[in-house]
N, C-alpha and C positions, 0 to 999 in steps of 0.2 A: 560566786556561790558554789556550794558542793554539788555533786551529781544529783539529778532528780530522784532516780530510783533508790540509791543508798540513803538519801535523806528520809524518804518515806519508810524504808525498811528499818532504819535505826530508830525512828520515832515509834513505830509499832512495837519493836522489841523492847524498848525502854518502858513502854506502857504495858508490857506483858499481854498483848492482845493477839489472839490466834487468828490465823488467816480465815478460818471458817466463820469466826465471829464478825470480821470485817465484811465478808461476803453477805452475811445475814443482814447486817445494819445498813450497808450502802446499796444493796441490790446489784452490786457489780460481781460478775462471776470470778471465781478464784483464779482461773487460768489467766484472765485479764490483769488481775492484781499482781500475780507473779510476774507476768510480762512487763508491767510497769516497773516493779522494783528491780528487775534485771535489765531495764531499758531495751527490751526486745520490741521495739515499736512496730516492726513488720508483722507481728502476731496480733496486732490490734486492728479494729475495723477501719480506722482512718483518723485524720487530724481532728475532725469535729468530735468524734467520740473520745479521743485521747484527752482533749482539753476538758470535756465534761467529766470524764473519770478522774482527772487530776484535781479538779475543783471539789468533787464529792469526797475523794479519798483524803485530800489535804484538809478540808473542813472537819472531817470526822476525827482526824488525828490532832486537830488543834493547830495545824500549820498555816502559814500564809499562802492560801491556795492561788491567789492572783499572782504572787511571785513565781510559784511553780509553773503556771501557765505561760507567763512571760519568758521564763528561762526556756521552756520547751519551744516557743515560737522563735527565739533567737537562735537556738542551737539546731533545730531539726526541721522547721517548717520552711518549705521552698517558697520563693517570692511569689510564684504564680498562685499559691494557695491563699494568699492574703488579699483582702478586698481592696480595690483601687477606688479612691475618692474621685468624684467628677472634676474635670479640669477647671482651674480657676478661670481660665480665659473664656470658656463657654459661659460660665456664670456671668462674667463681665458683659459679654455680648447680649445676654438675656436682659440684664438690667438696663443696657443702653437702648434696646428695642422698646422697653417699657417706658423710658423717658422721652422717646421721640414723639413730637406733637402729631395729633391726629389731623388728617387732611380736612380742609375747610369744605363746606358744601359747594357743589358745582354751580355755575352761574345760571344754568337753566332750571334749578330747583324751584325758585319762587314761581316761574311760569308754569311748571307742572302742577305745583300746588293750586294755583289759581284755576287751572283747567279742571282739576279734580272737584274743587268747590262748585264751579258752574255746573258740571255734569250732575253732581249730587243735588243742587237746587232744582234743576230741570226734572230730575227723577221724582223728587218730592211733589212738585207742582202737578206732574202728570198723574201721580198716584192719587193725590187728593181729588182732582177734578174727574179723573176717570172712575174713581170709586163712587162719586156722587151721581154720575150718569148711569151707572149700573145698579144703583141701590134698589130700583124697582124690579130687577131681574133675579128671581129666586135662584136660578142656576149659578149666576155669578156669585151670589151670597154663599151658596153651598160650596162652590170651588174655593172661595176665600177662606171659609171655615175649615175646609179640608186641609189647605196649605198651612193654616195656623196650627192645626192639631198635629200635622206631620212634623212641623218645625219644633213644636213643644216636645213631642216624643223623642226626636233626635237629640235635643238639648238635654233631656233627662237621661238618655242613654249615655251621652258623653260624660255627664256628671257622675253617673254610677260606675264608669270604667275605673278599675283599680290603677292607682299610680304606681309607676315603677319604683323599686326600692331605692332609697337615697344612701343606704349604708350597708356594710357587710356585717353579718353576725355569724361568728365562727364557733362551731362545737366540735370537739375532738374527743374520741374514746379510744385509748390504746388497746391493741390486742396482743402486744408483746412489749418488752422494754423499748421505750421510744424517746429519742431526743427531740426536743421542740425549742424553737426560737421564733418569736413573733415580734414584728416591728411595724409601727404605723407610718403613715406618709411624712410625718414630721421627724422621724428618726427616733421616736420614743420606744423603749423596750416595753412591751406588754407582757411577754414571757421571756425571761432572760436565760437561755441555754440551760434548760432543766431536762432531766431524764425522768420519765414517768413509767411506772410498771402497770400491768393490766390490773384493773380494779381501781386504780387511783383516779381521782377527779381532776381533770384539766379545766381551769377556769374558762368560762365562755367570754369571748372578747368581741368588741365591736369597733368599727371605724369605717371611714369613707374609702380608704385604700390600705390594704394590709399586705405585708411581705412575710411569708411563712416558710421557715426552713425545717425540714423533717430529716431525722437520721436514716429512716427506712420507711417503707410503705405500710407498716403494721399498724394501721389506724383506720377507724371509721370516722368519716368527716361529713359534717352537714354545713351548708352555707345558706343562711336565711331560711332554715328549717328543711332544706331539701338535700338528700344524700348526694355527695359528689365522689366520683371514683378517683382515688389517688394513683398517679402513674406508678407503674412497677419499675423498681430500680434496684441495682445492687449497691448503690452509694447514696449519698445525701441528696435530697429533693428540695428544689426551691419553687414556690408558687406565688404569683401576683394575683391578689384577690380584690375585685372591684364589685360594685353593686350589680353588675351585669355579666361578669365573666370571672372564670378561674383559669389562668394560663401558666404553664410551666415556663420558667425563665432561667437564663444562665446563672451559675453560682456567683458570678462577678457582679450581679445586679446590686445596687445600693439604694437606701440604707440597709444594712444587714448586721448580723452578730459578728464579733471578732473572729 
């Protein structure tokens, strides 16, 4: 395949499109567009941004943007920039552990069960006969009523306690041009390597476990309706979101965007 930069430049010139028009339509700054056409990759923010810019610029010119990204990966991306899949051997060991038979009940289990039944029966008998002997005692009746009221109040309080969230609801609002990639626990792309501008609406997504990649910290984030502070960084940020926590994780964590 021809060089990436000249391919984009020739397509733009053939279409008679000015660089300022490309900047307006794609929201990519002109200095980055010139760096791409000249293949001056060191002038660009990083591999994550470069691949996003190549997709946007290639699609705008009607080129095969996926081919441009693959060409960039093969020529310029270092091996440690690419995500590593989990070892097959570890997956095999997990499946073997799942197939292992569960241990049988210990021989003393029936004896313990019988003892529990006997103790429960003795408790019931003592409660019934003890209650009949104290039926003429108003204080005993008051104490029993008080215990019943206390138990009922505790049960109602436990029932009214809010349940912990079972899923993650993610809301993002960009405050500057923002690269976003969002993957769920099954490896499905919910937001696939898109760049949003301030004022653009980023779709609200939900899941039991989400993996979020941001190009920079220029974003307001809410998880289950509560604001969450995004870590400050000069490079891409990756976060693991669960119903109970938001944790920064290494860029090598999978599943993730290419």
